[in-house]
Residue, then its C-alpha position, 0 to 999 in steps of 0.5 A: x500500500x502506498x503512502x498516499x493511500x495511508x494518508x487518505x485514512x480518516x483520522x481516529x477519534x479521540x477518547x476511548x471507544x464506545x464499547x468500552x463503556x458497555x463492557x465497564x458496566x457489565x464488569x461492575x454489575x458482575x462484581x456487585x453480583x458476586x459481592x452480594x453472593x459473598x455477603x449472603x453466604x454464611x459459613x458453618x464453622x462446625x461443619x467446616x471443622x467436621x469436614x477438615x477432620x474427616x479429610x485428615x482421617x482419610x489422608x492420615x494424621x500426624x502421630x506423636x512418636x516418643x524419641x530420645x532426641x529431636x531429629x535433626x534436619x539436613x537442610x541449610x535453612x532449618x537445622x532442627x525439626x520439631x513435629x507439628x501440634x495436632x489440632x483437636x477435632x470437634x467430633x467428641x466421643x462419649x462412652x458410658x459403661x453400665x452393668x447388667x444390674x443397672x440395666x435390669x433396674x432401668x428396664x423395670x422402671x421403664x416398664x412400670x412408667x409405661x404401665x402407669x401412662x397406659x393406665x392414665x390414658x385408659x382412665x382418661x378415655x373412659x372418663x371422656x366416654x362417660x361424660x359423652x354418654x352423660x350428655x346423651x342421657x341429658x338430651x333424652x331427659x330434656x326431650x321427655x321433659x320438654x314441657x316441664x322444663x319450659x314451665x320451670x318445674x324441672x331443670x336438667x343439666x350435666x356435671x362431668x359424668x353426672x346427669x342432674x334432674x332438679x325438681x323445683x319446690x314450686x309445683x312438687x311440694x307445698x310449703x312446709x310439706x313433704x308430700x308430692x302433689x298429685x299433678x307432679x306424679x306424672x312427671x316423676x313417672x316420666x323420670x322413672x321410665x328413663x331411669x329404668x332404661x339407663x344404667x348407673x347409680x342414682x342419688x336422691x338429695x333433698x335441699x332447703x333454704x337457710x331459713x330455720x324451719x320447725x313444725x310438729x312433723x318436721x323439727x328442722x330443715x334436715x328432717x324436711x329435706x330428708x322427708x322430701x327426698x324419701x317421698x320422691x324415692x317412694x314414688x319412684x319405687x312404686x314401679x316394681x321394675x325399679x332396682x332399689x339397690x341402685x339408689x341412695x337417699x339423702x337430706x342435706x338441708x341448706x348445706x349445699x345451696x345453689x345460690x346465696x340465700x340473700x333474697x326470696x328468689x334465691x331461697x326459692x331456687x335452693x328449695x329443691x330435690x335433685x335426682x343425680x344419675x351417674x355413670x361410674x364413680x367420681x373423685x368424691x364418691x357416692x353421696x352420704x346414704x340416708x334412710x331408705x325403705x328397705x332399712x325401715x323394717x322392710x316396710x314402705x312408709x310415708x314421710x310423716x311416719x318417719x318422724 
């Protein structure tokens, strides 16, 4: 190529070429990307030491050899040689030595503990089944006594495994009397029919308010509450299908009020007779047993005959 042709070339532009700016941006982005990766990374020191220990076991470790004299090096740079100090590995080994007697004792305790846990689980499951069955029984009583519940003469509720049929004084007994009124006898007949078909123990409890009471027939609230409970039991026992061995009768007077005896409305709520149907035994056991027809010389007597 001649010199003239070389002179005809266009002059080069001053400064860096345009593609270098794009290349610089790309390199900056890559550097930022790797810096972010490094900042996000986290080193597990324990795992690193475990890996280093396994590598030393695979390729051999330094062993300490007892020698009488430190070996001398032949190199001009190092005239003496000292063995390197091995680094401890984070993999610790824990060993336990037990005798047969200790192992036997531990096995026995473990079996006893499992048996206790199983017994508790079985008791808890049985308790839950009995409570569910009590709720179902309460539904049966509520359906059979729907009209009486609506009138306020009867209340039905559950307490754990117990079904409580509460007979209000209003309608069942006259004030100061322990004789069941005639219009209340059909209600007791409905309750008796359900008690015959439902298993469990039955407690009949009489309750009064805290106002002192005394008459020629009933000297105190204790006599009145026991007489009312026995009157309800006597009406239930009128059907020969009833198993009297399931029943207990108690007069509790004002010892277990539902609400405080601070108003006439509350005292009226406390005057009641409760028929408690229970499946199984609770923590407190059965209520205190009072008089029953079988204990009174084997004869059925009216409440007035007791006192």
